[in-house]
matplotlib code that plots the C-alpha trace (Angstrom):
import matplotlib.pyplot as plt

x = [88.3, 88.0, 86.5, 83.7, 83.4, 82.6, 86.1, 87.9, 88.8, 87.3, 87.2, 91.0, 91.8, 89.7, 91.0, 94.7, 93.7, 92.1, 95.2, 97.4, 95.2, 93.0, 89.2, 87.7, 84.8, 83.6, 81.9, 80.2, 79.6, 81.9, 81.2, 82.5, 86.0, 86.2, 86.0, 88.6, 91.8, 93.0, 91.6, 92.2, 91.5, 91.6, 91.3, 91.2, 90.6, 91.1, 92.0, 89.0, 86.6, 88.2, 88.0, 84.4, 83.2, 85.0, 84.0, 81.5, 84.6, 87.0, 86.2, 86.4, 89.6, 91.2, 90.1, 91.3, 94.7, 94.9, 93.9, 96.7, 94.6, 96.7, 95.7, 96.7, 96.1, 96.6, 97.1, 94.8, 94.0, 97.6, 97.6, 94.5, 96.7, 98.5, 97.4, 97.0, 97.2, 98.2, 95.4, 92.6, 94.2, 94.5, 90.9, 89.7, 88.5, 90.6, 92.2, 90.6, 92.2, 93.2, 93.2, 96.6, 97.8, 101.0, 101.8, 102.7, 101.6, 100.8, 102.5, 102.5, 105.3, 107.2, 108.8, 108.1, 107.4, 104.5, 101.6, 100.1, 103.0, 102.0, 104.2, 106.6, 109.3, 111.9, 111.4, 114.1, 113.7, 114.8, 113.8, 112.7, 109.0, 107.1, 104.8, 107.7, 109.7, 111.2, 110.2, 113.3, 114.7, 111.3, 109.1, 105.7, 103.0, 102.1, 99.4, 99.5, 100.1, 100.7, 102.9, 103.1, 105.8, 105.7, 107.1, 109.1, 111.7, 111.4, 108.0, 109.4, 109.9, 110.6, 111.1, 111.0, 112.1, 110.5, 112.2, 112.5, 112.8, 109.4, 108.0, 106.4, 105.4, 104.9, 103.8, 103.0, 105.3, 103.7, 104.2, 100.2, 99.2, 100.8, 100.5, 101.5, 101.6, 101.8, 98.9, 100.1, 97.1, 98.3, 102.1, 102.5, 104.5, 106.1, 102.5, 101.1, 104.4, 103.3, 99.6, 100.7, 103.2, 100.2, 97.7, 100.1, 101.0, 97.2, 96.7, 99.5, 98.6]
y = [91.3, 90.7, 93.3, 92.2, 94.6, 92.1, 91.3, 89.5, 85.8, 85.8, 82.0, 81.3, 84.5, 83.4, 79.9, 81.4, 83.6, 80.8, 78.6, 81.5, 81.5, 84.4, 84.6, 85.9, 88.0, 88.8, 92.3, 94.5, 97.3, 100.1, 101.0, 97.3, 98.5, 100.3, 97.5, 95.4, 94.2, 94.3, 94.9, 92.8, 94.3, 91.6, 92.1, 90.3, 92.3, 95.9, 99.0, 101.4, 98.5, 98.0, 101.7, 101.9, 98.8, 99.9, 103.4, 102.8, 101.6, 104.6, 106.9, 104.1, 102.8, 106.2, 106.9, 103.4, 103.9, 107.4, 105.7, 103.2, 100.0, 97.4, 97.2, 94.5, 95.0, 91.8, 92.0, 94.4, 95.3, 96.5, 98.4, 100.1, 101.6, 103.9, 107.0, 106.3, 103.5, 103.4, 100.5, 103.1, 105.3, 102.4, 101.2, 105.0, 105.5, 108.6, 109.6, 107.0, 108.1, 105.0, 105.4, 107.3, 105.5, 104.9, 107.5, 106.4, 104.7, 101.5, 100.6, 97.9, 95.5, 96.8, 94.9, 91.6, 89.6, 87.5, 89.4, 88.6, 87.6, 84.3, 82.2, 81.8, 84.6, 84.9, 87.4, 89.8, 91.8, 95.5, 96.8, 95.3, 95.0, 92.6, 91.5, 90.3, 88.8, 85.2, 85.6, 86.6, 84.4, 82.7, 82.1, 83.6, 83.3, 86.1, 86.8, 90.4, 92.8, 95.8, 96.8, 99.5, 102.0, 104.2, 107.8, 107.1, 104.2, 103.7, 102.4, 99.3, 96.6, 93.6, 93.2, 90.5, 90.2, 89.7, 91.4, 94.2, 94.6, 95.4, 96.1, 92.9, 94.4, 98.0, 100.1, 103.6, 105.8, 104.7, 101.1, 100.2, 100.2, 97.2, 95.9, 92.8, 92.2, 88.1, 86.1, 85.0, 82.8, 80.7, 81.0, 77.9, 78.2, 81.6, 83.1, 81.4, 83.1, 86.5, 85.9, 84.9, 87.8, 90.1, 88.5, 88.7, 92.5, 93.3, 92.0, 93.8, 97.2]
z = [110.0, 106.2, 104.1, 101.7, 98.9, 96.0, 94.7, 97.2, 97.2, 100.8, 101.2, 100.8, 102.8, 105.4, 105.7, 105.6, 108.7, 110.5, 109.9, 111.3, 114.4, 113.8, 114.6, 111.4, 110.6, 107.0, 107.1, 104.4, 106.8, 107.1, 110.7, 111.8, 111.1, 114.2, 116.4, 114.5, 115.9, 112.3, 108.8, 105.6, 102.3, 99.8, 96.2, 92.6, 89.6, 88.2, 90.1, 89.0, 89.7, 93.2, 94.1, 92.9, 94.9, 98.0, 98.1, 101.0, 103.0, 102.0, 104.8, 107.4, 106.2, 106.6, 110.0, 110.9, 109.5, 111.2, 114.4, 114.0, 113.2, 111.4, 107.9, 105.3, 101.7, 99.6, 95.8, 94.4, 98.1, 98.2, 94.9, 96.5, 99.0, 96.8, 95.2, 91.6, 88.9, 85.1, 85.0, 85.3, 82.8, 80.3, 80.8, 79.7, 83.3, 83.8, 87.1, 89.7, 93.1, 95.4, 99.2, 99.1, 102.5, 100.8, 98.3, 94.9, 91.7, 90.4, 87.1, 84.3, 83.8, 80.6, 77.8, 76.5, 79.7, 79.9, 81.4, 84.0, 85.9, 87.6, 89.7, 92.6, 93.2, 95.9, 98.5, 99.4, 102.7, 102.5, 105.6, 109.1, 110.2, 112.4, 109.7, 107.5, 110.2, 108.8, 105.4, 103.6, 101.1, 100.8, 97.7, 97.3, 94.8, 92.5, 90.2, 88.7, 85.7, 87.8, 90.8, 93.2, 93.2, 96.5, 96.1, 99.2, 99.0, 102.8, 102.2, 100.4, 103.0, 100.4, 96.9, 94.2, 90.6, 87.5, 84.6, 87.1, 90.7, 92.1, 95.6, 97.1, 100.6, 101.4, 104.6, 105.4, 107.3, 110.6, 109.8, 110.6, 107.1, 104.9, 101.6, 100.0, 96.2, 96.6, 98.0, 101.3, 101.6, 98.5, 99.5, 101.5, 104.9, 103.8, 103.3, 106.6, 108.5, 107.3, 108.2, 111.6, 112.0, 111.2, 113.4, 116.4, 115.3, 115.0, 118.6, 120.1, 118.5]

ax = plt.figure().add_subplot(projection="3d")
ax.plot(x, y, z, "-o")
ax.set_aspect("equal")
plt.show()
């Protein structure tokens, strides 16, 4: 199930999931989440806008996470899994609270790096999880200016590097909520592998 809250690249995510063997529904009704084997939270844009648009889904997502339903956040969708973001502060929106499913904060790349970070970067698996099986050493496609920093380093499953080592895949303590900073639907065979893993993980949950 792919959530439509107005900021996701729904077509490419849906195509990627279908290639991974999933039967995909795009929904804009929070109540539909309860019946999903797995939930995809896509996203393109700013943190504050994402949280505002996704407001109607908030309670349903928190309930789904607590019930153990698999949830995959992609790009902005991953950042929304965290607690706060510098992006909202910089935009003058004040304290915008994320879903807080993975406690932490999104921060902007520092220094003279070209922003946004766009391109292919190598993945370095730090901890095992069924969703990231087989992606170590592969290259994935990123487009972002901010990256998530979980409070608990055990939440970091995969890292990549762009001037600094940053989390590329994160998960909550229970392991059913996963976020990927890169776009698996645009990352070739490595991205397809991750999506296939998630589809299988959701089917077995």
